[in-house]
PDB file with one MODEL, atoms N, CA, C and O in Angstrom:
MODEL        1
ATOM      1  N   MET A   1       6.315  -6.261 -17.244  1.00  0.00           N
ATOM      2  CA  MET A   1       5.740  -5.058 -16.691  1.00  0.00           C
ATOM      3  C   MET A   1       6.822  -3.976 -16.694  1.00  0.00           C
ATOM      4  O   MET A   1       7.933  -4.223 -16.225  1.00  0.00           O
ATOM      5  N   THR A   2       6.523  -2.797 -17.206  1.00  0.00           N
ATOM      6  CA  THR A   2       7.507  -1.724 -17.270  1.00  0.00           C
ATOM      7  C   THR A   2       7.512  -0.922 -15.982  1.00  0.00           C
ATOM      8  O   THR A   2       6.609  -1.035 -15.153  1.00  0.00           O
ATOM      9  N   ALA A   3       8.555  -0.105 -15.830  1.00  0.00           N
ATOM     10  CA  ALA A   3       8.685   0.721 -14.622  1.00  0.00           C
ATOM     11  C   ALA A   3       7.509   1.672 -14.479  1.00  0.00           C
ATOM     12  O   ALA A   3       7.111   1.987 -13.357  1.00  0.00           O
ATOM     13  N   GLU A   4       6.943   2.139 -15.588  1.00  0.00           N
ATOM     14  CA  GLU A   4       5.805   3.053 -15.531  1.00  0.00           C
ATOM     15  C   GLU A   4       4.544   2.358 -15.017  1.00  0.00           C
ATOM     16  O   GLU A   4       3.624   3.006 -14.517  1.00  0.00           O
ATOM     17  N   GLU A   5       4.515   1.052 -15.144  1.00  0.00           N
ATOM     18  CA  GLU A   5       3.340   0.297 -14.720  1.00  0.00           C
ATOM     19  C   GLU A   5       3.425  -0.147 -13.271  1.00  0.00           C
ATOM     20  O   GLU A   5       2.439  -0.635 -12.719  1.00  0.00           O
ATOM     21  N   THR A   6       4.600   0.014 -12.635  1.00  0.00           N
ATOM     22  CA  THR A   6       4.751  -0.404 -11.250  1.00  0.00           C
ATOM     23  C   THR A   6       5.113   0.788 -10.369  1.00  0.00           C
ATOM     24  O   THR A   6       5.746   1.747 -10.810  1.00  0.00           O
ATOM     25  N   ILE A   7       4.693   0.694  -9.124  1.00  0.00           N
ATOM     26  CA  ILE A   7       5.024   1.678  -8.103  1.00  0.00           C
ATOM     27  C   ILE A   7       5.875   0.948  -7.068  1.00  0.00           C
ATOM     28  O   ILE A   7       5.532  -0.154  -6.642  1.00  0.00           O
ATOM     29  N   GLU A   8       6.971   1.556  -6.670  1.00  0.00           N
ATOM     30  CA  GLU A   8       7.831   0.938  -5.661  1.00  0.00           C
ATOM     31  C   GLU A   8       7.363   1.370  -4.274  1.00  0.00           C
ATOM     32  O   GLU A   8       7.371   2.556  -3.945  1.00  0.00           O
ATOM     33  N   LEU A   9       6.958   0.396  -3.469  1.00  0.00           N
ATOM     34  CA  LEU A   9       6.570   0.657  -2.090  1.00  0.00           C
ATOM     35  C   LEU A   9       7.688   0.189  -1.173  1.00  0.00           C
ATOM     36  O   LEU A   9       8.120  -0.961  -1.247  1.00  0.00           O
ATOM     37  N   ASP A  10       8.148   1.073  -0.319  1.00  0.00           N
ATOM     38  CA  ASP A  10       9.168   0.751   0.668  1.00  0.00           C
ATOM     39  C   ASP A  10       8.459   0.577   2.005  1.00  0.00           C
ATOM     40  O   ASP A  10       7.959   1.540   2.587  1.00  0.00           O
ATOM     41  N   VAL A  11       8.423  -0.655   2.478  1.00  0.00           N
ATOM     42  CA  VAL A  11       7.760  -0.995   3.735  1.00  0.00           C
ATOM     43  C   VAL A  11       8.811  -1.572   4.666  1.00  0.00           C
ATOM     44  O   VAL A  11       9.275  -2.695   4.466  1.00  0.00           O
ATOM     45  N   HIS A  12       9.187  -0.809   5.683  1.00  0.00           N
ATOM     46  CA  HIS A  12      10.219  -1.245   6.635  1.00  0.00           C
ATOM     47  C   HIS A  12      11.525  -1.598   5.933  1.00  0.00           C
ATOM     48  O   HIS A  12      12.185  -2.568   6.307  1.00  0.00           O
ATOM     49  N   GLY A  13      11.904  -0.824   4.924  1.00  0.00           N
ATOM     50  CA  GLY A  13      13.146  -1.068   4.207  1.00  0.00           C
ATOM     51  C   GLY A  13      13.061  -2.136   3.138  1.00  0.00           C
ATOM     52  O   GLY A  13      14.026  -2.364   2.409  1.00  0.00           O
ATOM     53  N   ARG A  14      11.939  -2.780   3.037  1.00  0.00           N
ATOM     54  CA  ARG A  14      11.739  -3.810   2.018  1.00  0.00           C
ATOM     55  C   ARG A  14      10.994  -3.183   0.845  1.00  0.00           C
ATOM     56  O   ARG A  14       9.877  -2.690   1.002  1.00  0.00           O
ATOM     57  N   ARG A  15      11.609  -3.205  -0.312  1.00  0.00           N
ATOM     58  CA  ARG A  15      11.004  -2.585  -1.497  1.00  0.00           C
ATOM     59  C   ARG A  15      10.230  -3.634  -2.285  1.00  0.00           C
ATOM     60  O   ARG A  15      10.727  -4.718  -2.589  1.00  0.00           O
ATOM     61  N   VAL A  16       8.990  -3.263  -2.603  1.00  0.00           N
ATOM     62  CA  VAL A  16       8.104  -4.163  -3.342  1.00  0.00           C
ATOM     63  C   VAL A  16       7.570  -3.405  -4.552  1.00  0.00           C
ATOM     64  O   VAL A  16       6.993  -2.327  -4.405  1.00  0.00           O
ATOM     65  N   GLY A  17       7.758  -3.961  -5.742  1.00  0.00           N
ATOM     66  CA  GLY A  17       7.182  -3.384  -6.950  1.00  0.00           C
ATOM     67  C   GLY A  17       5.736  -3.847  -7.089  1.00  0.00           C
ATOM     68  O   GLY A  17       5.457  -5.044  -7.152  1.00  0.00           O
ATOM     69  N   VAL A  18       4.826  -2.885  -7.135  1.00  0.00           N
ATOM     70  CA  VAL A  18       3.396  -3.194  -7.147  1.00  0.00           C
ATOM     71  C   VAL A  18       2.765  -2.548  -8.385  1.00  0.00           C
ATOM     72  O   VAL A  18       3.019  -1.378  -8.672  1.00  0.00           O
ATOM     73  N   PRO A  19       1.947  -3.303  -9.113  1.00  0.00           N
ATOM     74  CA  PRO A  19       1.289  -2.715 -10.278  1.00  0.00           C
ATOM     75  C   PRO A  19       0.484  -1.474  -9.902  1.00  0.00           C
ATOM     76  O   PRO A  19      -0.156  -1.425  -8.852  1.00  0.00           O
ATOM     77  N   ARG A  20       0.530  -0.486 -10.768  1.00  0.00           N
ATOM     78  CA  ARG A  20      -0.185   0.781 -10.567  1.00  0.00           C
ATOM     79  C   ARG A  20      -1.658   0.541 -10.226  1.00  0.00           C
ATOM     80  O   ARG A  20      -2.209   1.218  -9.358  1.00  0.00           O
ATOM     81  N   GLU A  21      -2.283  -0.397 -10.889  1.00  0.00           N
ATOM     82  CA  GLU A  21      -3.709  -0.687 -10.661  1.00  0.00           C
ATOM     83  C   GLU A  21      -3.949  -1.170  -9.235  1.00  0.00           C
ATOM     84  O   GLU A  21      -4.946  -0.799  -8.615  1.00  0.00           O
ATOM     85  N   VAL A  22      -3.046  -1.990  -8.711  1.00  0.00           N
ATOM     86  CA  VAL A  22      -3.178  -2.503  -7.342  1.00  0.00           C
ATOM     87  C   VAL A  22      -2.987  -1.368  -6.342  1.00  0.00           C
ATOM     88  O   VAL A  22      -3.721  -1.279  -5.358  1.00  0.00           O
ATOM     89  N   VAL A  23      -2.007  -0.501  -6.588  1.00  0.00           N
ATOM     90  CA  VAL A  23      -1.789   0.644  -5.698  1.00  0.00           C
ATOM     91  C   VAL A  23      -3.030   1.536  -5.684  1.00  0.00           C
ATOM     92  O   VAL A  23      -3.425   2.034  -4.630  1.00  0.00           O
ATOM     93  N   GLY A  24      -3.634   1.735  -6.832  1.00  0.00           N
ATOM     94  CA  GLY A  24      -4.865   2.526  -6.895  1.00  0.00           C
ATOM     95  C   GLY A  24      -5.987   1.904  -6.086  1.00  0.00           C
ATOM     96  O   GLY A  24      -6.729   2.605  -5.397  1.00  0.00           O
ATOM     97  N   ARG A  25      -6.111   0.591  -6.169  1.00  0.00           N
ATOM     98  CA  ARG A  25      -7.150  -0.095  -5.389  1.00  0.00           C
ATOM     99  C   ARG A  25      -6.866  -0.034  -3.897  1.00  0.00           C
ATOM    100  O   ARG A  25      -7.784   0.135  -3.095  1.00  0.00           O
ATOM    101  N   LEU A  26      -5.598  -0.171  -3.521  1.00  0.00           N
ATOM    102  CA  LEU A  26      -5.223  -0.054  -2.110  1.00  0.00           C
ATOM    103  C   LEU A  26      -5.506   1.352  -1.589  1.00  0.00           C
ATOM    104  O   LEU A  26      -5.996   1.519  -0.472  1.00  0.00           O
ATOM    105  N   ALA A  27      -5.198   2.358  -2.397  1.00  0.00           N
ATOM    106  CA  ALA A  27      -5.463   3.748  -2.001  1.00  0.00           C
ATOM    107  C   ALA A  27      -6.960   3.974  -1.812  1.00  0.00           C
ATOM    108  O   ALA A  27      -7.375   4.640  -0.864  1.00  0.00           O
ATOM    109  N   ALA A  28      -7.763   3.424  -2.708  1.00  0.00           N
ATOM    110  CA  ALA A  28      -9.219   3.574  -2.592  1.00  0.00           C
ATOM    111  C   ALA A  28      -9.749   2.866  -1.353  1.00  0.00           C
ATOM    112  O   ALA A  28     -10.619   3.392  -0.658  1.00  0.00           O
ATOM    113  N   ALA A  29      -9.228   1.678  -1.074  1.00  0.00           N
ATOM    114  CA  ALA A  29      -9.671   0.937   0.112  1.00  0.00           C
ATOM    115  C   ALA A  29      -9.280   1.689   1.385  1.00  0.00           C
ATOM    116  O   ALA A  29     -10.059   1.747   2.336  1.00  0.00           O
ATOM    117  N   ALA A  30      -8.078   2.263   1.404  1.00  0.00           N
ATOM    118  CA  ALA A  30      -7.642   3.041   2.569  1.00  0.00           C
ATOM    119  C   ALA A  30      -8.494   4.297   2.716  1.00  0.00           C
ATOM    120  O   ALA A  30      -8.861   4.668   3.831  1.00  0.00           O
ATOM    121  N   ALA A  31      -8.812   4.955   1.605  1.00  0.00           N
ATOM    122  CA  ALA A  31      -9.636   6.165   1.650  1.00  0.00           C
ATOM    123  C   ALA A  31     -11.024   5.862   2.188  1.00  0.00           C
ATOM    124  O   ALA A  31     -11.625   6.694   2.869  1.00  0.00           O
ATOM    125  N   ALA A  32     -11.532   4.685   1.890  1.00  0.00           N
ATOM    126  CA  ALA A  32     -12.861   4.298   2.376  1.00  0.00           C
ATOM    127  C   ALA A  32     -12.885   4.191   3.899  1.00  0.00           C
ATOM    128  O   ALA A  32     -13.942   4.322   4.515  1.00  0.00           O
ATOM    129  N   GLN A  33     -11.723   3.956   4.504  1.00  0.00           N
ATOM    130  CA  GLN A  33     -11.616   3.855   5.959  1.00  0.00           C
ATOM    131  C   GLN A  33     -11.055   5.128   6.602  1.00  0.00           C
ATOM    132  O   GLN A  33     -10.806   5.158   7.807  1.00  0.00           O
ATOM    133  N   ALA A  34     -10.859   6.164   5.808  1.00  0.00           N
ATOM    134  CA  ALA A  34     -10.215   7.389   6.302  1.00  0.00           C
ATOM    135  C   ALA A  34     -11.006   8.061   7.426  1.00  0.00           C
ATOM    136  O   ALA A  34     -10.416   8.717   8.284  1.00  0.00           O
ATOM    137  N   GLY A  35     -12.312   7.908   7.432  1.00  0.00           N
ATOM    138  CA  GLY A  35     -13.121   8.499   8.487  1.00  0.00           C
ATOM    139  C   GLY A  35     -12.975   7.784   9.814  1.00  0.00           C
ATOM    140  O   GLY A  35     -13.295   8.344  10.862  1.00  0.00           O
ATOM    141  N   VAL A  36     -12.501   6.568   9.779  1.00  0.00           N
ATOM    142  CA  VAL A  36     -12.346   5.747  10.981  1.00  0.00           C
ATOM    143  C   VAL A  36     -10.942   5.894  11.559  1.00  0.00           C
ATOM    144  O   VAL A  36     -10.764   5.834  12.776  1.00  0.00           O
ATOM    145  N   SER A  37      -9.945   6.087  10.697  1.00  0.00           N
ATOM    146  CA  SER A  37      -8.562   6.054  11.134  1.00  0.00           C
ATOM    147  C   SER A  37      -7.719   7.075  10.367  1.00  0.00           C
ATOM    148  O   SER A  37      -7.724   7.100   9.136  1.00  0.00           O
ATOM    149  N   SER A  38      -7.003   7.910  11.105  1.00  0.00           N
ATOM    150  CA  SER A  38      -6.114   8.870  10.442  1.00  0.00           C
ATOM    151  C   SER A  38      -4.970   8.141   9.734  1.00  0.00           C
ATOM    152  O   SER A  38      -4.440   8.639   8.740  1.00  0.00           O
ATOM    153  N   ARG A  39      -4.586   6.967  10.238  1.00  0.00           N
ATOM    154  CA  ARG A  39      -3.547   6.185   9.565  1.00  0.00           C
ATOM    155  C   ARG A  39      -4.007   5.753   8.178  1.00  0.00           C
ATOM    156  O   ARG A  39      -3.227   5.771   7.225  1.00  0.00           O
ATOM    157  N   HIS A  40      -5.271   5.365   8.067  1.00  0.00           N
ATOM    158  CA  HIS A  40      -5.808   4.994   6.761  1.00  0.00           C
ATOM    159  C   HIS A  40      -5.830   6.214   5.838  1.00  0.00           C
ATOM    160  O   HIS A  40      -5.521   6.107   4.651  1.00  0.00           O
ATOM    161  N   ARG A  41      -6.197   7.375   6.392  1.00  0.00           N
ATOM    162  CA  ARG A  41      -6.196   8.598   5.581  1.00  0.00           C
ATOM    163  C   ARG A  41      -4.788   8.877   5.080  1.00  0.00           C
ATOM    164  O   ARG A  41      -4.586   9.155   3.898  1.00  0.00           O
ATOM    165  N   ASP A  42      -3.807   8.801   5.988  1.00  0.00           N
ATOM    166  CA  ASP A  42      -2.424   9.063   5.603  1.00  0.00           C
ATOM    167  C   ASP A  42      -1.938   8.060   4.558  1.00  0.00           C
ATOM    168  O   ASP A  42      -1.250   8.432   3.607  1.00  0.00           O
ATOM    169  N   LEU A  43      -2.295   6.793   4.736  1.00  0.00           N
ATOM    170  CA  LEU A  43      -1.922   5.773   3.758  1.00  0.00           C
ATOM    171  C   LEU A  43      -2.519   6.090   2.396  1.00  0.00           C
ATOM    172  O   LEU A  43      -1.837   5.999   1.375  1.00  0.00           O
ATOM    173  N   SER A  44      -3.776   6.457   2.384  1.00  0.00           N
ATOM    174  CA  SER A  44      -4.443   6.795   1.127  1.00  0.00           C
ATOM    175  C   SER A  44      -3.721   7.939   0.418  1.00  0.00           C
ATOM    176  O   SER A  44      -3.500   7.890  -0.792  1.00  0.00           O
ATOM    177  N   LEU A  45      -3.355   8.972   1.186  1.00  0.00           N
ATOM    178  CA  LEU A  45      -2.655  10.120   0.602  1.00  0.00           C
ATOM    179  C   LEU A  45      -1.278   9.723   0.079  1.00  0.00           C
ATOM    180  O   LEU A  45      -0.884  10.139  -1.010  1.00  0.00           O
ATOM    181  N   MET A  46      -0.549   8.924   0.848  1.00  0.00           N
ATOM    182  CA  MET A  46       0.784   8.499   0.417  1.00  0.00           C
ATOM    183  C   MET A  46       0.721   7.641  -0.853  1.00  0.00           C
ATOM    184  O   MET A  46       1.530   7.811  -1.766  1.00  0.00           O
ATOM    185  N   LEU A  47      -0.230   6.735  -0.900  1.00  0.00           N
ATOM    186  CA  LEU A  47      -0.368   5.893  -2.096  1.00  0.00           C
ATOM    187  C   LEU A  47      -0.764   6.732  -3.305  1.00  0.00           C
ATOM    188  O   LEU A  47      -0.300   6.488  -4.419  1.00  0.00           O
ATOM    189  N   GLY A  48      -1.626   7.722  -3.077  1.00  0.00           N
ATOM    190  CA  GLY A  48      -2.000   8.628  -4.163  1.00  0.00           C
ATOM    191  C   GLY A  48      -0.800   9.391  -4.691  1.00  0.00           C
ATOM    192  O   GLY A  48      -0.646   9.553  -5.902  1.00  0.00           O
ATOM    193  N   ARG A  49       0.049   9.858  -3.791  1.00  0.00           N
ATOM    194  CA  ARG A  49       1.278  10.549  -4.215  1.00  0.00           C
ATOM    195  C   ARG A  49       2.199   9.590  -4.953  1.00  0.00           C
ATOM    196  O   ARG A  49       2.869   9.966  -5.915  1.00  0.00           O
ATOM    197  N   GLY A  50       2.220   8.352  -4.490  1.00  0.00           N
ATOM    198  CA  GLY A  50       3.049   7.351  -5.143  1.00  0.00           C
ATOM    199  C   GLY A  50       2.626   7.082  -6.576  1.00  0.00           C
ATOM    200  O   GLY A  50       3.458   6.772  -7.429  1.00  0.00           O
ATOM    201  N   LEU A  51       1.335   7.203  -6.837  1.00  0.00           N
ATOM    202  CA  LEU A  51       0.860   7.025  -8.213  1.00  0.00           C
ATOM    203  C   LEU A  51       1.443   8.101  -9.128  1.00  0.00           C
ATOM    204  O   LEU A  51       1.653   7.870 -10.319  1.00  0.00           O
ATOM    205  N   ASP A  52       1.703   9.282  -8.554  1.00  0.00           N
ATOM    206  CA  ASP A  52       2.305  10.366  -9.335  1.00  0.00           C
ATOM    207  C   ASP A  52       3.822  10.235  -9.428  1.00  0.00           C
ATOM    208  O   ASP A  52       4.403  10.467 -10.488  1.00  0.00           O
ATOM    209  N   SER A  53       4.463   9.864  -8.321  1.00  0.00           N
ATOM    210  CA  SER A  53       5.928   9.873  -8.273  1.00  0.00           C
ATOM    211  C   SER A  53       6.564   8.533  -8.649  1.00  0.00           C
ATOM    212  O   SER A  53       7.720   8.485  -9.069  1.00  0.00           O
ATOM    213  N   GLY A  54       5.799   7.442  -8.495  1.00  0.00           N
ATOM    214  CA  GLY A  54       6.343   6.115  -8.802  1.00  0.00           C
ATOM    215  C   GLY A  54       7.001   5.432  -7.620  1.00  0.00           C
ATOM    216  O   GLY A  54       7.502   4.314  -7.743  1.00  0.00           O
ATOM    217  N   ARG A  55       7.002   6.111  -6.453  1.00  0.00           N
ATOM    218  CA  ARG A  55       7.676   5.541  -5.283  1.00  0.00           C
ATOM    219  C   ARG A  55       7.008   6.041  -4.005  1.00  0.00           C
ATOM    220  O   ARG A  55       6.585   7.194  -3.923  1.00  0.00           O
ATOM    221  N   VAL A  56       6.919   5.152  -3.003  1.00  0.00           N
ATOM    222  CA  VAL A  56       6.309   5.489  -1.715  1.00  0.00           C
ATOM    223  C   VAL A  56       7.139   4.840  -0.605  1.00  0.00           C
ATOM    224  O   VAL A  56       7.496   3.665  -0.690  1.00  0.00           O
ATOM    225  N   THR A  57       7.440   5.616   0.431  1.00  0.00           N
ATOM    226  CA  THR A  57       8.060   5.078   1.638  1.00  0.00           C
ATOM    227  C   THR A  57       7.043   5.236   2.762  1.00  0.00           C
ATOM    228  O   THR A  57       6.623   6.348   3.080  1.00  0.00           O
ATOM    229  N   LEU A  58       6.652   4.116   3.358  1.00  0.00           N
ATOM    230  CA  LEU A  58       5.606   4.136   4.374  1.00  0.00           C
ATOM    231  C   LEU A  58       6.191   4.212   5.782  1.00  0.00           C
ATOM    232  O   LEU A  58       7.208   3.586   6.083  1.00  0.00           O
ATOM    233  N   SER A  59       5.529   4.993   6.637  1.00  0.00           N
ATOM    234  CA  SER A  59       5.880   5.038   8.055  1.00  0.00           C
ATOM    235  C   SER A  59       5.328   3.782   8.725  1.00  0.00           C
ATOM    236  O   SER A  59       4.617   3.000   8.094  1.00  0.00           O
ATOM    237  N   ARG A  60       5.651   3.591   9.992  1.00  0.00           N
ATOM    238  CA  ARG A  60       5.113   2.434  10.729  1.00  0.00           C
ATOM    239  C   ARG A  60       3.590   2.460  10.770  1.00  0.00           C
ATOM    240  O   ARG A  60       2.939   1.439  10.548  1.00  0.00           O
ATOM    241  N   GLY A  61       3.025   3.630  11.053  1.00  0.00           N
ATOM    242  CA  GLY A  61       1.570   3.735  11.121  1.00  0.00           C
ATOM    243  C   GLY A  61       0.911   3.434   9.795  1.00  0.00           C
ATOM    244  O   GLY A  61      -0.117   2.758   9.744  1.00  0.00           O
ATOM    245  N   GLU A  62       1.500   3.932   8.720  1.00  0.00           N
ATOM    246  CA  GLU A  62       0.971   3.663   7.384  1.00  0.00           C
ATOM    247  C   GLU A  62       1.105   2.190   7.037  1.00  0.00           C
ATOM    248  O   GLU A  62       0.225   1.621   6.390  1.00  0.00           O
ATOM    249  N   ALA A  63       2.207   1.563   7.465  1.00  0.00           N
ATOM    250  CA  ALA A  63       2.388   0.130   7.220  1.00  0.00           C
ATOM    251  C   ALA A  63       1.337  -0.680   7.978  1.00  0.00           C
ATOM    252  O   ALA A  63       0.831  -1.677   7.463  1.00  0.00           O
ATOM    253  N   ARG A  64       1.009  -0.255   9.197  1.00  0.00           N
ATOM    254  CA  ARG A  64      -0.049  -0.947   9.952  1.00  0.00           C
ATOM    255  C   ARG A  64      -1.398  -0.793   9.254  1.00  0.00           C
ATOM    256  O   ARG A  64      -2.178  -1.742   9.183  1.00  0.00           O
ATOM    257  N   ALA A  65      -1.666   0.406   8.742  1.00  0.00           N
ATOM    258  CA  ALA A  65      -2.913   0.617   8.005  1.00  0.00           C
ATOM    259  C   ALA A  65      -2.936  -0.229   6.737  1.00  0.00           C
ATOM    260  O   ALA A  65      -3.977  -0.776   6.372  1.00  0.00           O
ATOM    261  N   LEU A  66      -1.787  -0.336   6.064  1.00  0.00           N
ATOM    262  CA  LEU A  66      -1.698  -1.184   4.872  1.00  0.00           C
ATOM    263  C   LEU A  66      -2.022  -2.625   5.229  1.00  0.00           C
ATOM    264  O   LEU A  66      -2.777  -3.292   4.521  1.00  0.00           O
ATOM    265  N   ARG A  67      -1.455  -3.101   6.321  1.00  0.00           N
ATOM    266  CA  ARG A  67      -1.739  -4.473   6.754  1.00  0.00           C
ATOM    267  C   ARG A  67      -3.236  -4.656   7.009  1.00  0.00           C
ATOM    268  O   ARG A  67      -3.805  -5.680   6.631  1.00  0.00           O
ATOM    269  N   ALA A  68      -3.875  -3.676   7.645  1.00  0.00           N
ATOM    270  CA  ALA A  68      -5.310  -3.772   7.919  1.00  0.00           C
ATOM    271  C   ALA A  68      -6.116  -3.811   6.619  1.00  0.00           C
ATOM    272  O   ALA A  68      -7.072  -4.577   6.501  1.00  0.00           O
ATOM    273  N   VAL A  69      -5.731  -2.989   5.655  1.00  0.00           N
ATOM    274  CA  VAL A  69      -6.426  -2.981   4.353  1.00  0.00           C
ATOM    275  C   VAL A  69      -6.267  -4.340   3.678  1.00  0.00           C
ATOM    276  O   VAL A  69      -7.230  -4.888   3.142  1.00  0.00           O
ATOM    277  N   LEU A  70      -5.058  -4.876   3.704  1.00  0.00           N
ATOM    278  CA  LEU A  70      -4.809  -6.181   3.081  1.00  0.00           C
ATOM    279  C   LEU A  70      -5.570  -7.299   3.796  1.00  0.00           C
ATOM    280  O   LEU A  70      -6.049  -8.234   3.155  1.00  0.00           O
ATOM    281  N   GLU A  71      -5.681  -7.204   5.118  1.00  0.00           N
ATOM    282  CA  GLU A  71      -6.408  -8.227   5.880  1.00  0.00           C
ATOM    283  C   GLU A  71      -7.902  -8.203   5.575  1.00  0.00           C
ATOM    284  O   GLU A  71      -8.569  -9.233   5.675  1.00  0.00           O
ATOM    285  N   ASP A  72      -8.436  -7.037   5.205  1.00  0.00           N
ATOM    286  CA  ASP A  72      -9.854  -6.936   4.871  1.00  0.00           C
ATOM    287  C   ASP A  72     -10.215  -7.725   3.618  1.00  0.00           C
ATOM    288  O   ASP A  72     -11.350  -8.178   3.464  1.00  0.00           O
ATOM    289  N   GLU A  73      -9.245  -7.885   2.729  1.00  0.00           N
ATOM    290  CA  GLU A  73      -9.475  -8.622   1.478  1.00  0.00           C
ATOM    291  C   GLU A  73      -8.215  -9.439   1.168  1.00  0.00           C
ATOM    292  O   GLU A  73      -7.458  -9.095   0.260  1.00  0.00           O
ATOM    293  N   PRO A  74      -7.994 -10.520   1.923  1.00  0.00           N
ATOM    294  CA  PRO A  74      -6.721 -11.247   1.875  1.00  0.00           C
ATOM    295  C   PRO A  74      -6.276 -11.722   0.496  1.00  0.00           C
ATOM    296  O   PRO A  74      -5.079 -11.708   0.211  1.00  0.00           O
ATOM    297  N   SER A  75      -7.170 -12.130  -0.341  1.00  0.00           N
ATOM    298  CA  SER A  75      -6.750 -12.648  -1.646  1.00  0.00           C
ATOM    299  C   SER A  75      -7.036 -11.662  -2.773  1.00  0.00           C
ATOM    300  O   SER A  75      -6.893 -12.005  -3.946  1.00  0.00           O
ATOM    301  N   GLY A  76      -7.432 -10.459  -2.432  1.00  0.00           N
ATOM    302  CA  GLY A  76      -7.848  -9.494  -3.442  1.00  0.00           C
ATOM    303  C   GLY A  76      -6.750  -8.729  -4.137  1.00  0.00           C
ATOM    304  O   GLY A  76      -7.022  -7.983  -5.077  1.00  0.00           O
ATOM    305  N   TYR A  77      -5.495  -8.896  -3.694  1.00  0.00           N
ATOM    306  CA  TYR A  77      -4.416  -8.101  -4.269  1.00  0.00           C
ATOM    307  C   TYR A  77      -3.303  -8.954  -4.871  1.00  0.00           C
ATOM    308  O   TYR A  77      -2.227  -8.447  -5.187  1.00  0.00           O
ATOM    309  N   GLY A  78      -3.562 -10.232  -5.027  1.00  0.00           N
ATOM    310  CA  GLY A  78      -2.634 -11.130  -5.707  1.00  0.00           C
ATOM    311  C   GLY A  78      -1.323 -11.342  -4.986  1.00  0.00           C
ATOM    312  O   GLY A  78      -1.216 -11.132  -3.778  1.00  0.00           O
ATOM    313  N   ALA A  79      -0.324 -11.765  -5.749  1.00  0.00           N
ATOM    314  CA  ALA A  79       0.990 -12.076  -5.180  1.00  0.00           C
ATOM    315  C   ALA A  79       1.635 -10.836  -4.573  1.00  0.00           C
ATOM    316  O   ALA A  79       2.333 -10.927  -3.563  1.00  0.00           O
ATOM    317  N   GLU A  80       1.404  -9.679  -5.185  1.00  0.00           N
ATOM    318  CA  GLU A  80       1.967  -8.440  -4.645  1.00  0.00           C
ATOM    319  C   GLU A  80       1.369  -8.144  -3.276  1.00  0.00           C
ATOM    320  O   GLU A  80       2.073  -7.693  -2.373  1.00  0.00           O
ATOM    321  N   GLY A  81       0.069  -8.396  -3.120  1.00  0.00           N
ATOM    322  CA  GLY A  81      -0.580  -8.202  -1.825  1.00  0.00           C
ATOM    323  C   GLY A  81       0.003  -9.109  -0.762  1.00  0.00           C
ATOM    324  O   GLY A  81       0.186  -8.701   0.385  1.00  0.00           O
ATOM    325  N   GLU A  82       0.294 -10.343  -1.148  1.00  0.00           N
ATOM    326  CA  GLU A  82       0.910 -11.288  -0.202  1.00  0.00           C
ATOM    327  C   GLU A  82       2.295 -10.814   0.211  1.00  0.00           C
ATOM    328  O   GLU A  82       2.662 -10.903   1.382  1.00  0.00           O
ATOM    329  N   GLU A  83       3.065 -10.312  -0.749  1.00  0.00           N
ATOM    330  CA  GLU A  83       4.403  -9.820  -0.428  1.00  0.00           C
ATOM    331  C   GLU A  83       4.328  -8.569   0.440  1.00  0.00           C
ATOM    332  O   GLU A  83       5.119  -8.407   1.369  1.00  0.00           O
ATOM    333  N   LEU A  84       3.380  -7.686   0.140  1.00  0.00           N
ATOM    334  CA  LEU A  84       3.183  -6.499   0.983  1.00  0.00           C
ATOM    335  C   LEU A  84       2.762  -6.892   2.394  1.00  0.00           C
ATOM    336  O   LEU A  84       3.202  -6.277   3.366  1.00  0.00           O
ATOM    337  N   MET A  85       1.920  -7.902   2.513  1.00  0.00           N
ATOM    338  CA  MET A  85       1.485  -8.358   3.832  1.00  0.00           C
ATOM    339  C   MET A  85       2.681  -8.863   4.640  1.00  0.00           C
ATOM    340  O   MET A  85       2.800  -8.565   5.828  1.00  0.00           O
ATOM    341  N   ARG A  86       3.552  -9.615   4.004  1.00  0.00           N
ATOM    342  CA  ARG A  86       4.734 -10.097   4.706  1.00  0.00           C
ATOM    343  C   ARG A  86       5.616  -8.915   5.152  1.00  0.00           C
ATOM    344  O   ARG A  86       6.111  -8.896   6.279  1.00  0.00           O
ATOM    345  N   ALA A  87       5.805  -7.945   4.269  1.00  0.00           N
ATOM    346  CA  ALA A  87       6.632  -6.781   4.599  1.00  0.00           C
ATOM    347  C   ALA A  87       5.985  -5.963   5.720  1.00  0.00           C
ATOM    348  O   ALA A  87       6.680  -5.518   6.634  1.00  0.00           O
ATOM    349  N   ALA A  88       4.672  -5.761   5.663  1.00  0.00           N
ATOM    350  CA  ALA A  88       3.974  -4.954   6.656  1.00  0.00           C
ATOM    351  C   ALA A  88       3.894  -5.664   8.002  1.00  0.00           C
ATOM    352  O   ALA A  88       3.707  -5.016   9.032  1.00  0.00           O
ATOM    353  N   SER A  89       4.032  -6.965   8.004  1.00  0.00           N
ATOM    354  CA  SER A  89       3.962  -7.725   9.245  1.00  0.00           C
ATOM    355  C   SER A  89       5.287  -7.764   9.981  1.00  0.00           C
ATOM    356  O   SER A  89       5.349  -8.221  11.122  1.00  0.00           O
ATOM    357  N   GLU A  90       6.340  -7.294   9.348  1.00  0.00           N
ATOM    358  CA  GLU A  90       7.670  -7.303   9.964  1.00  0.00           C
ATOM    359  C   GLU A  90       7.883  -6.051  10.803  1.00  0.00           C
ATOM    360  O   GLU A  90       8.720  -5.212  10.470  1.00  0.00           O
ATOM    361  N   LEU A  91       7.136  -5.924  11.879  1.00  0.00           N
ATOM    362  CA  LEU A  91       7.270  -4.744  12.750  1.00  0.00           C
ATOM    363  C   LEU A  91       8.200  -4.999  13.893  1.00  0.00           C
ATOM    364  O   LEU A  91       8.423  -4.112  14.718  1.00  0.00           O
TER     365      LEU A  91
ENDMDL
END
């Protein structure tokens, strides 16, 4: 996988390389919950920016929203999702 195909997510200082397609799906899932939670809205926006820049640093609130998105579909994001879940759970 090339650098252009991965987005670096920094979650609590832990950097995880995530395929662009997975980041797009996470952003869409967060956007679907944006009406319920401003944290989900913020996460969606940050992930969208990350698709453009190649890198995202998440705040605590965004990391909590990421964990909630991952918990909604535990096996839907593959090994990268599992690694993100571990990083997001380290609060």
